[in-house]
KEZA-60361 format. One record per residue (C-alpha): x negated, y negated, z negated. Coordinates in nm, 2 decimals, padded with zeros to 4 digits, m for minus. Example, Ala and Ser with C-alpha at 12.3 -4.5 7.8 and 13.67 -1.06 7.14 Angstrom:
REM KEZA-60361
m01.23|00.45|m00.78
m01.37|00.11|m00.71
END
This chain:
REM KEZA-60361
01.23|01.37|00.78
00.97|01.49|01.10
00.74|01.24|01.22
00.76|01.37|01.58
01.10|01.32|01.65
01.29|00.97|01.63
01.54|00.85|01.40
01.44|01.13|01.21
01.51|00.96|00.91
01.93|00.89|00.99
01.98|01.29|01.01
01.77|01.37|00.68
01.96|01.10|00.47
02.30|01.18|00.68
02.31|00.79|00.80
02.49|00.70|01.14
02.29|00.47|01.32
02.64|00.24|01.33
02.44|m00.08|01.29
02.60|m00.28|01.53
02.73|m00.55|01.30
02.37|m00.56|01.09
02.18|m00.61|01.48
02.41|m00.90|01.52
02.37|m01.06|01.21
01.97|m00.98|01.25
01.96|m01.15|01.64
02.18|m01.47|01.53
01.93|m01.65|01.30
01.81|m02.00|01.46
01.55|m02.11|01.22
01.36|m02.30|01.45
01.61|m02.59|01.45
01.66|m02.66|01.14
01.27|m02.71|01.11
01.18|m02.41|00.83
00.95|m02.26|01.04
00.77|m02.57|01.08
00.79|m02.64|00.70
00.69|m02.27|00.58
00.38|m02.31|00.85
00.26|m02.63|00.71
00.30|m02.55|00.35
00.04|m02.27|00.45
m00.23|m02.45|00.70
m00.16|m02.74|00.42
m00.32|m02.46|00.15
m00.57|m02.29|00.45
m00.90|m02.37|00.25
m00.78|m02.29|m00.07
m00.64|m01.93|00.02
m00.93|m01.88|00.22
m01.14|m01.93|m00.08
m00.93|m01.73|m00.29
m00.92|m01.41|m00.06
m01.34|m01.43|m00.02
m01.39|m01.49|m00.40
m01.12|m01.15|m00.44
m01.33|m01.02|m00.16
m01.65|m01.04|m00.32
m01.54|m00.93|m00.66
m01.40|m00.57|m00.50
m01.22|m00.51|m00.86
m01.08|m00.14|m00.83
m00.74|m00.02|m00.97
m00.64|m00.10|m01.33
m00.95|m00.33|m01.38
m00.91|m00.62|m01.14
m00.88|m00.80|m01.40
m01.05|m01.17|m01.23
m00.85|m01.10|m00.92
m00.56|m01.08|m01.11
m00.62|m01.41|m01.32
m00.72|m01.57|m01.01
m00.38|m01.56|m00.84
m00.22|m01.57|m01.13
m00.32|m01.94|m01.24
m00.23|m02.05|m00.86
00.11|m01.98|m00.94
00.15|m02.11|m01.25
m00.04|m02.48|m01.10
00.28|m02.37|m00.79
00.53|m02.43|m01.08
00.56|m02.04|m01.14
00.65|m01.92|m01.48
00.49|m01.59|m01.53
00.52|m01.27|m01.73
00.18|m01.11|m01.77
00.11|m00.73|m01.85
00.41|m00.57|m01.77
00.50|m00.23|m01.73
00.22|m00.16|m01.97
m00.03|m00.27|m01.74
m00.24|m00.55|m01.83
m00.32|m00.65|m01.47
00.05|m00.64|m01.36
00.25|m00.92|m01.36
00.56|m01.10|m01.26
00.58|m01.48|m01.11
00.94|m01.66|m01.06
01.08|m02.02|m00.95
01.41|m02.13|m00.92
01.73|m02.02|m01.04
02.03|m01.81|m01.00
02.05|m01.57|m00.67
01.96|m01.41|m00.45
01.73|m01.29|m00.61
01.38|m01.26|m00.27
01.09|m01.09|m00.40
00.73|m01.05|m00.26
00.47|m00.76|m00.34
00.07|m00.89|m00.39
m00.17|m00.60|m00.39
m00.53|m00.70|m00.49
m00.71|m00.36|m00.58
m01.05|m00.21|m00.41
m01.15|00.13|m00.29
m01.46|00.30|m00.48
m01.76|00.38|m00.26
m01.71|00.16|00.04
m01.95|m00.15|m00.03
m02.01|m00.36|00.26
m02.14|m00.68|00.38
m01.90|m00.93|00.63
m02.15|m00.80|00.91
m02.06|m00.55|01.21
m02.28|m00.35|01.14
m02.29|m00.09|00.87
m02.47|m00.29|00.53
m02.38|m00.22|00.22
m02.39|m00.47|m00.04
m02.68|m00.44|m00.28
m02.57|m00.31|m00.59
m02.21|m00.31|m00.48
m01.99|m00.01|m00.55
m01.65|m00.09|m00.42
m01.53|m00.31|m00.10
m01.14|m00.41|00.00
m01.16|m00.14|00.30
m00.79|m00.18|00.30
m00.77|m00.54|00.25
m00.60|m00.65|m00.02
m00.74|m00.89|m00.14
m00.62|m01.07|00.20
m00.26|m00.89|00.09
m00.19|m01.05|m00.24
m00.37|m01.42|m00.12
m00.12|m01.41|00.17
00.20|m01.33|m00.08
00.10|m01.58|m00.29
00.14|m01.84|m00.01
00.45|m01.74|00.12
00.60|m01.75|m00.23
00.43|m02.09|m00.25
00.57|m02.20|00.08
00.91|m02.05|00.01
00.89|m02.24|m00.32
00.84|m02.59|m00.12
01.11|m02.52|00.10
01.37|m02.43|m00.18
01.28|m02.76|m00.30
01.31|m02.98|00.00
01.64|m02.83|00.11
01.81|m02.78|m00.25
01.93|m02.42|m00.19
01.96|m02.23|m00.49
01.78|m01.86|m00.55
01.48|m01.76|m00.73
01.17|m01.62|m00.54
00.98|m01.39|m00.71
00.62|m01.26|m00.71
00.52|m00.92|m00.81
00.13|m00.85|m00.84
00.06|m00.52|m00.81
m00.22|m00.34|m00.95
m00.36|00.02|m00.87
m00.19|00.09|m00.51
m00.45|00.29|m00.42
m00.39|00.59|m00.60
m00.30|00.43|m00.90
00.10|00.36|m00.81
00.08|00.08|m00.98
00.45|m00.02|m00.85
00.59|00.29|m00.98
00.53|00.13|m01.34
00.68|m00.15|m01.26
00.99|00.02|m01.10
01.01|00.30|m01.36
01.04|m00.04|m01.63
01.34|m00.23|m01.41
01.14|m00.48|m01.25
01.30|m00.42|m00.94
01.69|m00.37|m01.07
01.78|m00.77|m00.99
01.63|m00.81|m00.62
01.80|m00.84|m00.33
01.56|m00.81|m00.08
01.16|m00.71|m00.15
00.92|m00.82|00.13
00.54|m00.72|00.16
00.31|m00.66|00.49
m00.05|m00.49|00.54
m00.34|m00.55|00.68
m00.41|m00.39|00.96
m00.56|m00.41|01.33
m00.22|m00.47|01.47
00.04|m00.75|01.47
00.44|m00.54|01.43
00.73|m00.61|01.21
00.87|m00.20|01.33
01.12|m00.02|01.09
00.91|00.23|00.95
00.85|00.50|00.70
00.53|00.66|00.52
00.48|01.04|00.39
00.52|01.09|00.04
00.21|01.15|m00.20
00.15|01.33|m00.56
m00.20|01.34|m00.72
m00.36|01.50|m00.95
m00.74|01.58|m01.14
m00.80|01.99|m01.18
m00.97|02.04|m01.47
m01.17|02.33|m01.55
m01.30|02.47|m01.82
m01.60|02.79|m01.85
m01.90|02.85|m02.06
m02.27|02.70|m01.98
m02.54|02.92|m02.00
m02.89|02.94|m01.84
m02.83|03.04|m01.46
m03.12|03.24|m01.44
m03.23|03.41|m01.81
m02.86|03.48|m01.88
m02.61|03.39|m01.58
m02.38|03.69|m01.75
m02.30|03.47|m02.03
m02.16|03.20|m01.84
m01.80|03.15|m01.68
m01.84|02.87|m01.40
m01.60|02.56|m01.38
m01.74|02.50|m01.06
m01.67|02.87|m00.95
m01.31|02.79|m01.04
m01.31|02.41|m00.82
m01.47|02.62|m00.55
m01.17|02.92|m00.56
m00.88|02.66|m00.59
m01.04|02.49|m00.31
m01.05|02.82|m00.10
m00.70|02.90|m00.18
m00.55|02.58|m00.10
m00.77|02.58|00.23
m00.61|02.87|00.30
m00.26|02.77|00.20
m00.29|02.49|00.46
m00.12|02.75|00.73
00.16|02.90|00.58
00.30|02.45|00.48
00.50|02.25|00.76
00.28|02.10|01.01
00.35|01.70|00.85
00.18|01.82|00.57
m00.15|01.63|00.39
m00.40|01.79|00.17
m00.70|01.63|00.08
m00.93|01.67|m00.24
m01.31|01.56|m00.36
m01.49|01.71|m00.62
m01.57|01.44|m00.86
m01.76|01.65|m01.12
m01.95|01.97|m01.00
m02.22|02.03|m01.34
m02.56|01.86|m01.36
m02.84|02.07|m01.27
m02.84|02.44|m01.04
m03.02|02.62|m01.35
m02.67|02.59|m01.59
m02.35|02.71|m01.53
m02.13|02.45|m01.54
m01.92|02.46|m01.83
m01.67|02.18|m01.72
m01.59|02.05|m01.32
m01.31|01.81|m01.19
m01.13|01.81|m00.84
m00.89|01.50|m00.71
m00.61|01.62|m00.51
m00.32|01.47|m00.29
m00.02|01.59|m00.17
00.16|01.44|00.08
00.52|01.54|00.26
00.73|01.35|00.45
01.00|01.35|00.13
00.98|01.45|m00.20
01.22|01.73|m00.19
00.91|01.83|00.06
00.61|01.76|m00.14
00.74|01.94|m00.46
00.78|02.26|m00.33
00.38|02.28|m00.21
00.28|02.09|m00.47
00.40|02.41|m00.69
00.19|02.61|m00.47
m00.11|02.40|m00.55
m00.10|02.47|m00.93
m00.02|02.82|m00.87
m00.35|02.83|m00.68
m00.50|02.61|m00.95
m00.40|02.88|m01.20
m00.49|03.17|m00.99
m00.88|03.06|m00.97
m00.89|03.00|m01.37
m00.79|03.35|m01.38
m01.01|03.51|m01.14
m01.31|03.31|m01.27
m01.28|03.32|m01.62
m01.21|03.02|m01.64
m00.91|02.77|m01.79
m00.81|02.47|m01.61
m00.53|02.16|m01.72
m00.42|01.91|m01.49
m00.35|01.55|m01.50
m00.07|01.41|m01.24
m00.21|01.07|m01.17
00.04|00.91|m00.86
00.32|00.98|m00.72
00.47|00.81|m00.44
00.78|00.82|m00.27
00.87|00.78|00.09
00.94|00.41|00.23
01.30|00.38|00.27
01.28|00.16|00.63
01.55|m00.05|00.68
01.67|m00.21|01.09
01.85|m00.51|00.95
01.57|m00.67|00.80
01.30|m00.53|00.98
01.50|m00.76|01.32
01.45|m01.04|01.10
01.09|m00.97|01.02
01.00|m00.93|01.36
01.17|m01.25|01.50
00.99|m01.44|01.21
00.64|m01.28|01.32
00.73|m01.33|01.71
00.77|m01.70|01.64
00.46|m01.75|01.51
00.23|m01.51|01.80
m00.07|m01.34|01.72
m00.39|m01.39|01.65
m00.70|m01.62|01.89
m01.06|m01.53|01.85
m01.26|m01.79|01.93
m01.65|m01.70|02.04
m01.83|m01.62|01.73
m01.56|m01.41|01.64
m01.49|m01.22|01.97
m01.88|m01.18|01.95
m01.83|m01.01|01.59
m01.53|m00.81|01.75
m01.72|m00.66|02.04
m02.02|m00.55|01.82
m01.80|m00.37|01.57
m01.60|m00.22|01.82
m01.99|m00.03|01.95
m01.97|00.12|01.59
m01.70|00.27|01.67
m01.75|00.70|01.69
m01.38|00.75|01.90
m01.18|00.60|02.14
m00.95|00.35|01.99
m00.63|00.33|02.00
m00.57|m00.02|02.05
m00.82|m00.20|02.25
m00.97|m00.58|02.23
m00.73|m00.85|02.27
m00.38|m00.68|02.19
m00.45|m00.91|01.84
m00.30|m01.17|02.07
00.01|m00.96|02.10
00.32|m00.83|01.87
00.42|m00.45|01.88
00.72|m00.43|02.11
01.05|m00.39|01.82
01.23|m00.09|01.79
01.51|00.05|01.58
01.34|00.40|01.60
01.18|00.49|01.29
00.75|00.53|01.34
00.68|00.78|01.11
00.35|00.64|00.94
00.06|00.93|00.78
m00.03|00.70|00.49
00.13|00.65|00.17
00.22|00.36|m00.01
00.40|00.29|m00.36
00.61|00.06|m00.19
00.79|00.34|m00.16
00.97|00.37|m00.50
01.06|00.02|m00.45
01.24|00.05|m00.15
01.46|00.32|m00.31
01.53|00.00|m00.60
01.56|m00.24|m00.36
01.59|m00.33|00.02
01.26|m00.34|00.17
01.11|m00.48|00.51
00.73|m00.54|00.56
00.53|m00.59|00.82
00.12|m00.54|00.96
m00.09|m00.85|01.18
m00.44|m00.77|01.31
m00.71|m00.88|01.00
m00.91|m00.58|01.13
m01.07|m00.58|01.49
m00.82|m00.37|01.71
m00.92|m00.02|01.67
m01.04|m00.04|01.31
m00.90|00.25|01.06
m00.84|00.15|00.68
m01.03|00.28|00.45
m01.36|00.18|00.69
m01.69|m00.03|00.63
m01.56|m00.18|00.94
m01.22|m00.31|00.75
m01.44|m00.44|00.48
m01.64|m00.67|00.71
m01.38|m00.79|00.91
m01.17|m00.85|00.60
m01.45|m01.09|00.50
m01.46|m01.27|00.80
m01.22|m01.54|00.93
m01.11|m01.27|01.16
m00.89|m01.10|00.83
m00.86|m01.51|00.68
m00.62|m01.59|01.04
m00.44|m01.25|00.99
m00.38|m01.35|00.64
m00.22|m01.70|00.72
00.02|m01.54|01.00
00.10|m01.26|00.75
00.20|m01.58|00.50
00.40|m01.75|00.77
00.59|m01.45|00.85
00.69|m01.34|00.53
00.75|m01.70|00.37
01.00|m01.72|00.70
01.14|m01.41|00.69
01.21|m01.51|00.31
01.38|m01.86|00.41
01.56|m01.70|00.71
01.78|m01.49|00.46
01.80|m01.77|00.19
02.01|m01.96|00.44
02.23|m01.64|00.57
02.36|m01.48|00.27
02.50|m01.21|00.54
02.21|m01.07|00.61
02.12|m00.93|00.26
02.48|m00.82|00.27
02.39|m00.62|00.61
02.09|m00.48|00.42
02.24|m00.38|00.12
02.49|m00.19|00.31
02.25|m00.01|00.55
02.00|00.06|00.23
02.34|00.17|00.08
02.42|00.46|00.32
02.07|00.54|00.40
02.01|00.58|00.02
02.31|00.79|m00.06
02.55|00.70|m00.35
02.45|01.01|m00.55
02.02|00.88|m00.59
01.87|00.94|m00.86
01.56|00.80|m00.93
01.28|01.06|m01.08
00.92|00.94|m01.06
00.73|01.14|m00.94
00.45|01.08|m01.16
00.71|01.15|m01.45
00.71|01.01|m01.79
00.32|00.98|m01.81
00.20|00.61|m01.94
m00.04|00.42|m01.68
m00.37|00.58|m01.60
m00.55|00.27|m01.74
m00.88|00.51|m01.66
m00.82|00.67|m01.34
m01.15|00.54|m01.21
m01.35|00.64|m01.45
m01.49|01.01|m01.41
m01.46|01.25|m01.68
m01.79|01.33|m01.83
END
């Protein structure tokens, strides 16, 4: 699926873009007349203070993957109080849960994330200023993600009760998206097998509901073991584990010339020794490899493993590696994307007040690049297109999308031009700028769910498109294998 070619996902999976029926169905929704949009908006706006306080609490806790104990518990508490039944600790993950309301089908799922990123502590200010003692931050906005999803689920519950509609709204509490692949273990445990449609969103610097895909991704921690020795008195007796790391990194960097241009390879050295005068007997690096599909990813990954073996052989060390996570690319769905775009268009974009505008102006001054989107674009919605957008990132939503028709959107929770995983994203996510985007996402997801409950033909069309893209012979094999969830993956060895 080369990202430079429009509609490339169609040819990659042998799909014929004959979606006339699905597009017609998705264009014929008429929710505004029956008041559903107003009901969803009233539910979300009526509890705005609660949702804002919840998001701020999770933002302050900034708990990293598989350690989101308080964040997960807080979201569960709100759902339980709203009448949802909750199954906790699913897929052998203490912070994962499934919350359900209603009975029978259709079953519409909503994904909720809540993990932070290490190393990006930041106050809610437009200048770089870390929180004193802070070690992590919500640089990808997952504190907003989880809360908006809860708000959408509760608003949909309200509508189900008021309308007497039969069906189940289900919220999946999904930990450790950032490199931990929490959803993959939930997929592997069969938790999505009866879902008819799955809805999700993501914080961003723009408002969009477009059919899109991502890169498949696998990661591992490579651990080299050597022999310690005094680096000056007896260096000949030592075998440096750090040499193994550096040799591997060099070979992988040479490899970059000989892989498709759509490949992404990045790494950090998580442990390179403790002091220069001791030959390190242990060193560790953490690698990510991305490609447009698992079929393209796996041969490149095999070459990275060969580089690790060669580095160990050449430096007289030993190496082992632990696969930490692996994600499929997202399988797009034009039918569902059009429904979600219509919902987003109904509510519109984001409007800044004077204080928010001043904050945004200062953030823009901090950019060391010319942003793709200028201030003011937060007020608009990206034009809809059936062309598949190829994203450069990866997400464990990908595995979910191969199990059930899945759709997502983004809203402007950050100042336009802001990149994810930056202090600017953390800062805006802790202000009313982030909260406005969060509520817009909640309403859009809620209205999308209601539209699908109201019109089973849309679900049928989405499933037909999904099945044709996926193929009848699809056999799901997790890229992380049969390993248990890496609950300590944010903890460095030694």
